[in-house]
C-alpha positions, 0 to 999 in steps of 0.5 A: 818364645826366645830360647835360652842355654841351661847349665848343661852347656858344655861349650862345645861351640857348635851353637854359636856358629850356626845361629843365623841371628848372631844372637848367641855369644859366649858368656861368663861360663857358658853361652848365652842367647839374647832374646831380642835377637833370637827368632827360633830361626824363623825366616831362615830354617824350619827349626832352630838351627842351635838345637839341631846341633847342640849335642846335650839338648841344653836349649829349651824355650825361654818361658820369660820370652813368650812370642808368636810365631808372627811376633818371630817373624816380625823380629825376624823382618826388623833384624833383616832390615838392620843388617841390610841398612848396616851392609849399605 
């Protein structure tokens, strides 16, 4: 399942650089997570790095984007291939 950032976000800027998939960007008022890029850090880390570093615990699972660990791994592999191709 992808993650999302709630209105409790204080724009502390720690989640964006922690995301290995560049899924986090600044929205109109708070940071946002692109569900097409969020793998919950599957393939990179044991737990989502945005959650590890978030000081206000405002990054829950996104119920609108349920995904299994297998689906998250497939997304990770796709994103990794895209990155390799763009750097070739």
